[in-house]
C-alpha positions in Angstrom: 34.9 4.8 2.8 31.3 6.2 2.6 30.3 3.5 0.2 31.8 0.8 2.3 29.9 1.9 5.4 26.7 2.1 3.5 27.0 -1.3 1.9 28.0 -2.8 5.3 25.0 -1.2 7.0 22.7 -2.4 4.2 24.1 -5.9 4.6 23.6 -5.9 8.3 20.0 -4.7 7.8 19.3 -7.3 5.2 20.7 -10.1 7.4 18.7 -8.9 10.3 15.6 -8.9 8.2 16.1 -12.5 7.2 16.5 -13.6 10.9 13.3 -11.5 11.6 11.6 -13.6 8.9 12.7 -16.7 10.7 10.9 -15.5 13.9 7.8 -14.1 12.2 4.9 -15.9 13.8 1.5 -14.7 14.9 0.4 -17.4 17.3 -2.9 -17.4 19.3 -1.3 -19.7 21.8 1.9 -21.7 21.8 1.3 -25.4 21.3 -2.0 -25.1 19.4 -2.6 -25.2 15.7 -4.2 -22.4 13.8 -7.4 -24.5 13.4 -7.5 -25.4 17.1 -7.2 -21.7 18.0 -9.9 -20.7 15.6 -12.3 -23.5 16.8 -11.7 -22.4 20.4 -12.5 -18.8 19.6 -15.6 -19.8 17.7 -16.8 -21.8 20.6 -16.1 -19.1 23.2 -17.9 -16.5 21.1 -20.9 -18.5 19.9 -24.3 -16.9 20.5 -25.1 -19.5 23.2 -21.8 -19.1 25.1 -21.7 -17.0 28.3 -20.6 -13.4 27.7 -17.0 -12.5 28.6 -15.9 -9.9 31.0 -13.7 -7.2 29.4 -11.3 -4.8 31.1 -9.4 -1.9 29.5 -6.5 0.2 30.7 -5.0 2.7 28.4 -4.1 0.9 25.2 -4.4 -2.5 26.7 -7.4 -4.9 26.8 -8.2 -8.2 28.4 -10.9 -10.7 27.7 -12.0 -13.3 30.3 -14.3 -16.1 29.1 -15.8 -18.6 31.6 -14.7 -22.1 30.6 -15.6 -25.1 32.8 -14.2 -24.5 36.3 -11.8 -21.8 35.1 -11.4 -19.0 32.6 -9.8 -18.5 29.2 -8.1 -15.1 28.8 -7.1 -13.1 25.7 -4.9 -10.1 25.6 -4.6 -7.2 23.1 -2.5 -4.0 22.7 -2.8 -1.2 20.2 -0.9 2.0 19.3 -2.6 5.3 19.4 -2.5 7.6 16.4 -0.7 10.9 16.7 -2.0 12.4 13.5 -5.3 14.3 13.4 -8.5 12.3 13.0 -12.2 12.8 13.2 -14.3 12.8 16.3 -13.1 9.2 17.1 -9.5 7.9 17.1 -9.6 4.5 15.5 -7.2 1.5 15.8 -7.2 -2.3 15.4 -5.6 -5.0 17.5 -5.1 -8.7 17.6 -6.4 -10.8 20.4 -3.9 -13.4 21.7 -4.7 -16.3 24.0 -2.7 -15.8 27.2 -2.6 -18.7 29.7 -0.7 -16.6 32.2 -3.8 -14.4 32.9 -5.4 -16.4 35.7 -7.3 -13.7 37.5 -9.3 -10.6 36.6 -7.9 -7.1 37.2 -11.3 -5.8 38.5 -9.7 -4.4 41.7 -6.5 -3.2 40.2 -5.9 0.5 39.7 -6.6 2.0 36.3 -8.6 -0.9 34.9 -12.1 -0.2 33.7 -14.7 -2.9 32.9 -16.6 -2.6 29.7 -20.3 -3.2 29.2 -20.6 -6.1 26.8 -23.2 -5.9 24.1 -24.2 -9.4 23.3 -25.2 -11.1 20.0 -28.9 -10.4 20.3 -28.6 -6.7 21.1 -25.8 -6.4 18.5 -28.1 -7.8 15.7 -30.7 -5.2 16.5 -28.1 -2.5 16.6 -26.6 -3.8 13.3 -30.0 -3.6 11.6 -30.3 0.1 12.5 -26.7 0.6 11.4 -27.3 -0.9 8.0 -30.3 1.3 7.5 -28.4 4.4 8.6 -25.2 3.6 6.5 -27.0 2.7 3.3 -27.3 5.4 0.6 -30.8 6.7 0.4 -31.1 6.4 -3.4 -32.5 3.1 -4.8 -29.8 1.2 -6.7 -27.0 2.9 -4.9 -24.6 1.2 -2.4 -21.5 1.7 -0.2 -18.7 -0.6 0.8 -17.5 -0.5 4.4 -14.2 -2.3 5.1 -14.4 -4.8 8.0 -18.1 -3.9 8.7 -20.3 -7.0 8.1 -17.1 -8.9 7.0 -16.2 -6.6 4.2 -19.6 -6.7 2.6 -21.5 -3.8 0.9 -24.9 -2.3 1.7 -27.2 -1.0 -0.9 -30.9 -0.2 -1.6 -32.9 -2.4 -4.0 -35.2 -0.8 -6.6 -37.9 -0.6 -3.9 -35.6 1.3 -1.5 -35.1 -1.6 0.9 -31.6 -1.8 2.5 -29.8 -5.0 1.4 -26.4 -6.6 2.3 -24.3 -8.5 -0.2 -20.7 -9.7 -0.7 -18.7 -7.3 -2.8 -18.5 -9.7 -5.7 -22.2 -10.8 -5.5 -24.2 -7.6 -5.9 -26.0 -6.8 -9.1 -24.0 -4.8 -11.7 -26.9 -2.4 -11.7 -25.9 -1.2 -8.2 -23.8 2.0 -8.3 -21.2 2.0 -5.5 -21.2 5.6 -4.2 -18.2 5.2 -1.9 -15.7 2.7 -0.6 -14.8 3.5 2.9 -11.4 2.5 4.3 -11.1 0.7 7.6 -10.5 3.9 9.5 -13.4 5.7 7.9 -15.7 2.7 8.5 -14.8 2.5 12.2 -15.4 6.2 12.7 -18.8 6.1 11.0 -19.9 3.0 12.9 -18.6 4.5 16.2 -20.6 7.7 15.7 -23.8 5.8 14.8 -23.4 3.3 17.7 -22.7 6.1 20.2 -26.1 7.6 19.5 -27.9 4.4 20.3 -25.8 3.5 23.4 -26.0 7.0 24.9 -29.8 6.5 25.0 -29.8 2.9 26.3 -26.8 3.3 28.7 -26.6 7.0 29.7 -24.3 6.2 32.6 -21.9 4.0 30.8 -18.9 5.1 28.6 -17.0 1.9 27.8 -18.6 -0.8 25.6 -17.5 -4.0 23.9 -19.7 -5.2 21.1 -19.6 -8.8 20.2 -20.3 -8.7 16.5 -21.1 -12.3 15.3 -20.7 -13.3 11.7 -21.9 -16.6 10.4 -19.4 -16.5 7.5 -16.4 -15.6 9.5 -15.4 -15.1 13.2 -16.7 -12.8 15.8 -14.6 -9.6 15.6 -15.4 -7.5 18.7 -15.6 -3.7 18.5 -14.4 -1.6 21.5 -16.0 1.8 21.9 -14.7 4.2 24.5 -17.0 7.3 24.6 -14.8 8.9 27.3 -11.5 8.6 25.4 -13.2 8.9 22.0 -11.6 5.7 20.9 -12.8 2.9 18.7 -10.8 -0.4 18.3 -11.5 -3.3 16.0 -10.4 -6.6 17.5 -9.7 -9.9 15.8 -8.4 -13.3 16.9 -4.7 -13.5 16.1 -5.2 -17.0 14.8 -6.9 -15.5 11.7 -3.4 -14.3 10.7 -1.4 -17.2 11.9 1.0 -18.6 9.3 2.6 -21.3 11.4 0.3 -24.1 10.0 1.4 -23.5 6.5 5.0 -24.7 6.8 6.2 -21.5 5.3 8.4 -20.0 8.0 11.4 -22.2 7.6 11.0 -22.2 3.8 10.8 -18.4 3.7 13.9 -18.1 5.9 15.8 -20.5 3.6 14.7 -18.6 0.5 15.7 -15.3 2.2 19.2 -16.5 3.0 19.6 -17.9 -0.5 18.4 -14.6 -2.1 20.7 -12.6 0.2 23.9 -14.4 -0.3 24.4 -17.0 -3.1 21.9 -15.4 -5.5 22.2 -11.6 -5.0 26.0 -11.6 -4.4 26.9 -14.7 -6.2 24.9 -15.7 -9.2 23.9 -12.1 -10.0 27.5 -11.0 -10.1 28.6 -14.0 -12.2 26.0 -13.6 -14.9 25.9 -9.8 -14.9 29.4 -8.6 -14.0 29.3 -5.4 -16.1 25.8 -4.2 -14.9 26.6 -5.2 -11.3 29.8 -3.2 -11.4 27.9 -0.3 -12.9 25.3 -0.6 -10.1 28.0 -0.5 -7.5 29.7 2.5 -9.0 26.3 4.2 -9.3 25.5 3.4 -5.7 28.8 4.9 -4.6 28.3 8.1 -6.6 24.7 8.5 -5.4 25.7 8.0 -1.8 28.7 10.3 -2.0 26.6 13.1 -3.6 24.0 12.6 -0.8 26.4 12.9 2.0 28.7 15.7 0.7 26.1 18.1 -0.7 25.8 21.3 1.3 22.5 22.1 2.9 20.5 24.9 1.2 19.4 28.0 3.1 16.3 27.6 5.2 13.3 29.2 3.4 11.4 32.0 4.9 8.5 31.1 7.1 6.4 33.9 5.6 4.3 32.1 2.9 3.1 34.7 0.3 -0.5 34.9 -1.0 -1.4 32.2 -3.6 -1.2 33.3 -7.2 -4.1 33.6 -9.6 -2.1 33.7 -12.8 -1.4 31.0 -15.4 0.7 27.9 -14.8 4.1 27.2 -16.3 4.5 27.2 -20.0 4.0 23.5 -20.9 5.6 23.7 -24.3 8.7 25.2 -22.8 8.6 22.6 -20.0 8.4 19.7 -22.5 11.3 21.1 -24.4 13.2 21.3 -21.1 12.5 17.7 -20.4 13.7 16.8 -24.0 17.0 18.4 -23.2 17.7 17.4 -19.6 16.1 14.0 -19.2 17.1 12.2 -22.4 13.6 11.0 -22.8 11.1 11.6 -25.7 7.5 12.3 -26.2 5.4 9.5 -27.6 1.8 9.0 -28.6 -0.5 7.3 -26.1 -3.7 7.4 -24.1 -4.0 7.3 -20.3 -6.9 6.3 -18.0 -6.8 6.3 -14.2 -7.5 3.1 -12.4 -7.9 4.2 -8.7 -7.9 1.4 -6.1 -7.9 -2.3 -6.4 -11.6 -2.7 -7.0 -11.2 -0.8 -10.3 -7.8 -2.2 -11.4 -7.9 -5.9 -10.5 -11.2 -6.7 -12.3 -9.8 -4.9 -15.3 -6.6 -6.9 -15.1 -8.5 -10.1 -14.7 -10.6 -9.3 -17.8 -7.5 -8.5 -19.8 -5.9 -11.8 -18.8 -9.1 -13.7 -20.0 -9.2 -11.8 -23.3 -5.5 -12.0 -24.2 -4.9 -13.4 -27.6 -1.1 -13.3 -27.9 0.9 -12.4 -24.7 0.7 -11.4 -21.1 3.9 -9.9 -19.7 4.1 -9.0 -16.0 6.9 -7.1 -14.2 6.2 -6.5 -10.5 8.2 -5.8 -7.4 6.0 -8.1 -5.3 4.1 -11.2 -6.3 2.7 -12.2 -2.9 1.7 -15.6 -1.6 -1.8 -14.7 -0.3 -5.2 -15.7 -1.6 -5.5 -12.9 -4.1 -2.0 -13.5 -5.5 -2.6 -17.2 -5.8 -5.9 -16.6 -7.5 -4.2 -14.5 -10.2 -1.3 -17.0 -10.4 -3.9 -19.7 -11.2 -5.5 -17.6 -13.9 -2.1 -16.8 -15.5 -1.1 -20.4 -15.3 -4.3 -21.5 -17.0 -3.9 -18.9 -19.8 -0.2 -19.9 -20.3 -1.5 -22.9 -22.2 -2.9 -20.7 -24.9 -0.8 -17.5 -24.9 2.8 -16.5 -24.0 2.9 -15.6 -20.3 6.1 -14.2 -18.7 6.5 -12.9 -15.2 9.5 -11.0 -13.7 9.4 -10.4 -10.0 11.8 -8.9 -7.5 13.3 -11.8 -5.5 13.8 -10.2 -2.1 10.7 -8.0 -2.4 8.4 -10.9 -3.0 10.0 -13.0 -0.2 9.7 -10.3 2.3 6.1 -9.5 1.4 5.2 -13.1 1.5 6.4 -13.5 5.0 4.2 -10.7 6.3 0.5 -11.5 6.8 -2.1 -9.1 5.3 -4.2 -6.8 7.5 -7.4 -8.5 6.5 -8.2 -12.1 7.1 -7.8 -14.6 4.3 -10.2 -17.5 3.8 -10.1 -20.0 6.7 -9.1 -22.9 4.6 -6.4 -21.1 2.5 -2.9 -22.6 2.6 -0.2 -20.4 1.1 2.5 -21.9 -1.2 5.9 -21.9 0.3 7.3 -20.2 -2.8 5.4 -18.2 -5.3 8.1 -18.8 -7.9 7.7 -22.5 -7.6 4.0 -22.2 -7.6 3.9 -20.2 -10.8 6.1 -22.7 -12.6 4.3 -25.9 -11.4 2.0 -27.5 -13.8 2.0 -24.6 -16.3 3.7 -23.2 -19.4 4.2 -19.9 -17.6 7.8 -18.7 -17.5 9.0 -16.7 -14.5 12.4 -15.0 -13.8 13.6 -13.0 -10.8 15.6 -9.8 -10.3 18.4 -10.9 -8.0 19.1 -7.7 -6.1 22.8 -7.2 -6.7 24.2 -4.7 -4.0 20.7 -4.7 -2.5 19.2 -2.9 -5.4 15.6 -3.6 -6.4 13.4 -3.7 -9.4 10.6 -1.6 -8.0 8.7 -1.1 -11.3 5.2 -2.4 -11.8 4.3 -2.8 -15.4 1.8 -5.2 -17.1 1.4 -5.6 -20.8 -1.2 -7.6 -22.7 -1.0 -8.4 -26.4 1.4 -5.5 -26.9 -1.5 -3.1 -27.2 -2.5 -2.4 -23.6 -0.4 -1.8 -20.5 -0.8 -0.8 -16.9 1.8 0.9 -14.6 1.7 2.5 -11.2 2.0 1.5 -7.6 0.1 -1.8 -7.3 1.8 -5.2 -6.8 -0.2 -8.4 -6.9 -1.6 -9.3 -3.5 -4.4 -8.7 -1.0 -3.0 -5.4 0.3 -3.4 -3.9 -3.2 -6.7 -5.5 -4.0 -8.6 -4.7 -0.8 -6.6 -2.9 1.9 -4.6 0.1 0.5 -5.5 3.2 -1.5 -3.4 2.9 -4.7 -3.3 3.8 -8.3 -2.5 2.3 -11.7 -2.6 4.0 -15.1 -4.0 2.1 -18.1 -1.9 2.9 -21.2 -2.8 2.3 -24.8 -1.2 3.5 -28.1 2.3 3.5 -29.5 4.0 4.1 -26.1 3.0 0.5 -25.2 5.7 -0.7 -27.7 8.3 1.1 -25.6 7.1 -0.7 -22.5 7.3 -4.0 -24.4 10.8 -3.3 -25.5 11.8 -2.5 -22.0 10.2 -5.7 -20.8 12.0 -7.8 -23.5 15.4 -6.4 -22.4 14.7 -6.9 -18.7 13.5 -10.5 -19.4 16.8 -11.2 -21.2 18.8 -9.6 -18.4 17.1 -11.8 -15.8 17.9 -14.9 -17.7 20.9 -17.2 -17.4 23.1 -15.2 -19.9 22.5 -12.0 -18.0 24.6 -9.1 -19.5 25.2 -10.9 -22.8 21.5 -11.5 -23.4 20.7 -7.9 -22.4 23.2 -6.6 -24.9 21.8 -8.9 -27.6 18.3 -7.6 -26.8 19.4 -4.0 -27.1 21.2 -4.6 -30.4 18.1 -6.4 -31.7 16.2 -3.2 -31.9 12.6 -2.4 -31.0 9.4 -3.8 -32.3 7.2 -1.8 -34.6 5.1 0.7 -32.7 1.4 0.3 -32.7 -0.5 3.0 -34.7 -1.9 6.0 -32.8 -5.5 5.6 -31.5 -7.8 7.8 -33.6 -9.1 10.8 -31.8 -7.9 9.9 -28.3 -4.1 10.2 -28.4 -2.0 12.5 -26.2 1.7 13.1 -25.9 3.2 11.1 -23.0 6.7 10.5 -21.7 8.2 7.5 -19.8 10.3 8.6 -16.9 12.3 5.6 -15.5 15.0 5.4 -12.9 17.8 3.1 -14.0 21.5 2.6 -13.4 23.4 5.8 -14.4 20.2 7.3 -15.9 17.8 9.2 -13.6 15.2 11.1 -15.7 12.5 10.6 -13.0 14.5 12.5 -10.4 15.5 15.2 -12.9 11.8 15.7 -13.9 10.5 15.8 -10.3 13.0 18.4 -9.1 12.7 20.4 -12.3 8.9 20.5 -12.2 8.8 21.7 -8.6 11.4 24.4 -9.3 9.4 25.7 -12.3 5.9 25.5 -10.8 3.8 28.6 -11.0 0.4 27.9 -9.5 0.1 24.7 -7.6 1.9 21.4 -6.7 -0.1 18.4 -5.4 1.9 15.5 -4.1 0.6 12.1 -2.8 3.3 9.7 -1.7 3.8 7.4 1.4 7.6 7.6 1.5 8.4 11.2 1.0 11.9 11.2 2.6 14.2 12.9 0.1 15.4 16.2 1.6 16.0 17.8 -1.8 12.4 17.2 -2.8 11.1 18.4 0.6 13.2 21.6 0.5 12.2 22.3 -3.1 8.5 22.0 -2.1 9.0 24.5 0.7 10.9 26.9 -1.6 8.0 26.6 -4.1 5.6 27.6 -1.4 7.8 30.6 -0.5 7.5 31.7 -4.1 3.7 31.8 -3.7 2.9 28.3 -5.2 0.0 26.4 -3.6 1.7 23.3 -2.3 -0.3 20.4 -0.8 0.9 17.0 0.3 -1.1 13.8 1.1 0.6 11.3 3.5 -0.9 8.1 5.0 -2.5 8.3 8.4 -1.1 4.8 9.1 2.1 3.9 7.2 2.7 0.2 6.5 6.3 0.8 7.7 5.9 2.2 11.2 9.3 3.8 11.2 8.4 5.6 8.0 5.3 6.9 9.8 7.5 8.5 12.5 9.6 10.3 9.8 6.4 11.5 8.1 5.4 13.3 11.3 8.7 15.3 11.4 8.3 16.2 7.7 4.7 17.2 8.2 5.6 19.6 10.9 8.3 21.1 8.7 5.8 21.6 5.9 3.2 23.1 8.2 5.8 25.6 9.5 6.4 26.9 6.0 2.9 27.1 4.7 2.6 23.8 2.9 -0.8 22.2 3.5 -0.6 18.6 4.8 -3.3 16.0 4.6 -3.4 12.6 6.3 -5.3 10.1 4.3 -7.4 7.9 6.6 -5.7 4.6 5.6 -2.5 3.5 4.0 -2.2 5.4 0.7 0.4 3.8 -1.6 -0.4 6.3 -4.4 2.6 7.8 -6.1 1.3 10.9 -7.9 2.7 14.4 -8.7 0.6 17.1 -10.3 2.4 20.4 -11.1 0.1 23.0 -12.8 -1.1 20.9 -15.8 1.7 18.4 -15.8 1.0 14.9 -14.4 3.5 12.3 -13.3 2.3 8.9 -12.1 4.0 5.5 -11.6 6.0 3.4 -9.2 8.5 5.9 -8.0 8.5 7.1 -4.4 10.0 10.5 -3.5 12.9 8.9 -1.6 16.6 8.3 -2.3 16.0 4.7 -3.5 13.4 5.4 -6.1 15.0 8.7 -7.3 18.5 7.3 -7.6 19.0 3.6 -6.9 16.1 1.2 -7.8 14.6 0.4 -11.1 11.3 2.4 -11.5 8.8 3.2 -14.3 6.7 6.3 -14.4 4.7 8.1 -17.1 4.0 11.8 -17.5 2.0 14.1 -19.7 1.2 17.8 -20.1 -2.3 17.0 -21.4 -4.6 19.5 -19.6 -7.6 17.2 -19.9 -5.8 14.4 -18.2 -4.4 16.8 -15.6 -8.0 17.9 -14.8 -9.0 14.3 -14.2 -6.1 13.6 -11.9 -6.9 16.8 -10.0 -10.6 16.0 -9.6 -10.7 12.1 -9.4 -7.6 11.7 -7.3 -6.4 14.8 -5.4 -9.7 16.6 -4.8 -11.3 13.3 -3.6 -8.4 12.6 -1.3 -8.2 16.1 0.1 -11.9 15.8 0.9 -11.4 12.4 2.6 -8.3 13.3 4.5 -7.6 15.1 7.8 -5.8 18.4 7.2 -3.0 19.2 9.7 -3.8 22.5 11.4 -1.4 22.3 14.4 2.1 20.7 14.8 2.1 17.1 15.8 4.0 16.2 18.9 7.3 14.5 18.0 10.2 13.1 20.1 13.9 12.4 19.6 13.1 8.9 18.2 11.0 10.6 15.5 13.9 12.9 14.6 16.5 10.1 14.5 14.1 8.1 12.3 13.7 11.0 10.0 17.5 11.4 9.8 18.0 7.7 9.1 15.4 7.6 6.3 17.2 10.3 4.4 19.3 7.4 3.1 16.2 5.4 1.9 
């Protein structure tokens, strides 16, 4: 009964999502093409055009441009953050052309008119900003997302501030910091406020028209009274209606949902599909019938100063209770897209034998297509195989990125078809039987190097989100290659039969250990009827002695949440990093409820000033990194791949390069966040995800 209700609910949700895809459009104005809308915006905001009048009421803004005998109006709304931030609360919003707005609200109650800072004054102001935001050391620079169209500022050898595209600066320039959109807006707001308070002491509301010869004017609203800063952009920049993708995406979604996931997948993989259904039933039953554990004491003891858990005993515990084994390997952190993607691109170019990619999402945006082109080109010289999650990639491809793509970019209607066209590249898809997903992200090159972690292939991961991959070398890469070979066979036309043959075929010979740099590592996947990742996560939290650091955007599992609180009640230093803005708005609501619960019981909560997609757990000197979220799906249902080690040196790097950096950048929660009944219902619903 429980399984039936859950499957029925998931089916309804999936069908609803497909119809949502059908209606997913971001139009600047009905009846106009994307290019017409962009040309119109460029004309209205040109340096020689008359300045608009701008009115603001709460979280609502209206632009009025004089045009001939009438006006052209644009409308924008944004949502206020409820999590702690710096001196300014920052947001972003899309401007949509609205023909219904025929008169200005200057005499209506509650509307305030903004002082418009035109192009000439903005250029002078921008010059001062560049000087103030550029690091003082010659040869050092900083990247500010969205500021100057995602370009970086640096000082040349003579100490003169310079501006360059992120890909054009000299390799001799050391990038001190890459600021997220939220951090950039707050820094710019604070710098601009100082100038405006001197020039306009009686004014508090400003709209800065920031022209950009390479892109489009993206206005910046600054409200000194409400301590609010909002980045505005024309909605046409994100319009996908000119690409002919909406109907194709809807058709692909319906096909993936019905004939593929619950037709073809069940026919070619009857045994594994039946096992997944049974596994789903058991996981759901356990989740709903387990008794709640006692509420921990709210009296958090003093933090300990003693040693951490016995790592040798812990590794022996993992040997016994997870069914995994220790292997030789070496790990390096690749934090954020600007470190991982150039490394990935270089590896593709240098491959001599094979490139094997297994990702949850292979998007259709400009970054994904660029990598697809490189993989297709190399497929003529080396073996290139790609496995992607069918529904994951379709859903991501239907959602526009948060940053604008090149104006002339046209997305392919299907990334699978695009990868196959005019290339020797081979691609297969995981078909999502019973709405399960292959959520792992693993990339192998030549059988000697691998990467795994949270990053998919797309613009979000390259430019927009905070994320993490681990570069892996040494004999453990052979285990990842073996796993890929089996999954490749399973995704093929023979399904279960091919998978069985691959398993019986054995494993390739492991690569020799790397001299002088090897450590003992352990793969911790989540698979059907085998959940070593969940066992290791819960076991490590229960055995922690000194500290537990967690960074995860989808921390929904109540067993994990309660074990973290129980660890704090034992005197363990427990800290959790959550995203300030979650890509899934409903997940953000649930995070607020969890954050308040943590705070009540002494757990320190940090909100990262952007979307953090990092999945990292550090318990004393044991590190666990990978694709797994701390939710029901990743712990018990989806396919995941994670890697762990008790190497103290690597743990120290994770602590310093990831957690200490993110603690310093984040806003620590000191007081409970205001939540409502919708937040509580959302939190309850997400316990099943």
